[in-house]
PAMAR-516199 format. One record per residue (C-alpha): residue number from 1; x, z, y. Coordinates in pm, whole numbers, plus 50000, padded with zeros to 5 digits. Example, Ala and Ser with C-alpha at 12.3 -4.5 7.8 and 13.67 -1.06 7.14 Angstrom:
% residues 2
<site num="1" px="51230" pz="50780" py="49550"/>
<site num="2" px="51367" pz="50714" py="49894"/>
***
This chain:
% residues 70
<site num="1" px="07117" pz="13324" py="30387"/>
<site num="2" px="07002" pz="13281" py="30032"/>
<site num="3" px="06685" pz="13494" py="30053"/>
<site num="4" px="06422" pz="13574" py="30317"/>
<site num="5" px="06434" pz="13952" py="30264"/>
<site num="6" px="06695" pz="14203" py="30155"/>
<site num="7" px="06661" pz="14556" py="30018"/>
<site num="8" px="06934" pz="14788" py="30142"/>
<site num="9" px="06965" pz="15083" py="29905"/>
<site num="10" px="07184" pz="15379" py="29992"/>
<site num="11" px="07241" pz="15596" py="29685"/>
<site num="12" px="07320" pz="15925" py="29853"/>
<site num="13" px="07568" pz="16147" py="29671"/>
<site num="14" px="07322" pz="16434" py="29723"/>
<site num="15" px="07085" pz="16273" py="29470"/>
<site num="16" px="06826" pz="16054" py="29640"/>
<site num="17" px="06796" pz="15692" py="29754"/>
<site num="18" px="06744" pz="15596" py="30118"/>
<site num="19" px="06624" pz="15237" py="30148"/>
<site num="20" px="06490" pz="14981" py="30390"/>
<site num="21" px="06378" pz="14620" py="30385"/>
<site num="22" px="06566" pz="14380" py="30610"/>
<site num="23" px="06495" pz="14025" py="30717"/>
<site num="24" px="06759" pz="13764" py="30642"/>
<site num="25" px="06868" pz="13775" py="31006"/>
<site num="26" px="06905" pz="14155" py="31003"/>
<site num="27" px="07100" pz="14147" py="30676"/>
<site num="28" px="07330" pz="13875" py="30805"/>
<site num="29" px="07404" pz="14071" py="31123"/>
<site num="30" px="07516" pz="14363" py="30903"/>
<site num="31" px="07737" pz="14137" py="30691"/>
<site num="32" px="07515" pz="14176" py="30385"/>
<site num="33" px="07440" pz="13921" py="30114"/>
<site num="34" px="07275" pz="13939" py="29773"/>
<site num="35" px="07483" pz="14157" py="29542"/>
<site num="36" px="07668" pz="14335" py="29824"/>
<site num="37" px="07814" pz="14673" py="29723"/>
<site num="38" px="08009" pz="14920" py="29936"/>
<site num="39" px="08124" pz="15278" py="29886"/>
<site num="40" px="08093" pz="15500" py="30193"/>
<site num="41" px="08174" pz="15866" py="30255"/>
<site num="42" px="07821" pz="15992" py="30182"/>
<site num="43" px="07671" pz="15714" py="29969"/>
<site num="44" px="07708" pz="15390" py="29778"/>
<site num="45" px="07527" pz="15091" py="29931"/>
<site num="46" px="07369" pz="14813" py="29726"/>
<site num="47" px="07192" pz="14509" py="29871"/>
<site num="48" px="06959" pz="14280" py="29675"/>
<site num="49" px="06786" pz="13965" py="29799"/>
<site num="50" px="06417" pz="13880" py="29750"/>
<site num="51" px="06192" pz="13585" py="29827"/>
<site num="52" px="05915" pz="13802" py="29973"/>
<site num="53" px="05880" pz="14136" py="30148"/>
<site num="54" px="05629" pz="14241" py="29881"/>
<site num="55" px="05886" pz="14180" py="29602"/>
<site num="56" px="06148" pz="14384" py="29790"/>
<site num="57" px="05900" pz="14668" py="29846"/>
<site num="58" px="05794" pz="14670" py="29479"/>
<site num="59" px="06159" pz="14691" py="29374"/>
<site num="60" px="06218" pz="14990" py="29603"/>
<site num="61" px="05896" pz="15165" py="29498"/>
<site num="62" px="06012" pz="15148" py="29135"/>
<site num="63" px="06330" pz="15346" py="29214"/>
<site num="64" px="06334" pz="15718" py="29136"/>
<site num="65" px="06338" pz="15950" py="29439"/>
<site num="66" px="06353" pz="15660" py="29684"/>
<site num="67" px="06272" pz="15719" py="30050"/>
<site num="68" px="06177" pz="15389" py="30218"/>
<site num="69" px="06246" pz="15392" py="30591"/>
<site num="70" px="06105" pz="15135" py="30828"/>
***
């Protein structure tokens, strides 16, 4: 994997973002990589890679109406 941490962002069609921070191993097991995008029935999923958990968290905290789950 290219990065140590990945931010999974689910842009729910109801108007909010549900997000979580994954380790490289967790992201790989889900088939994610940096730049991954997928449309699902209830949301659109985006995945971005980061070098540190703090960078991933800062990115998610900057999103509007983002609910970080961990």
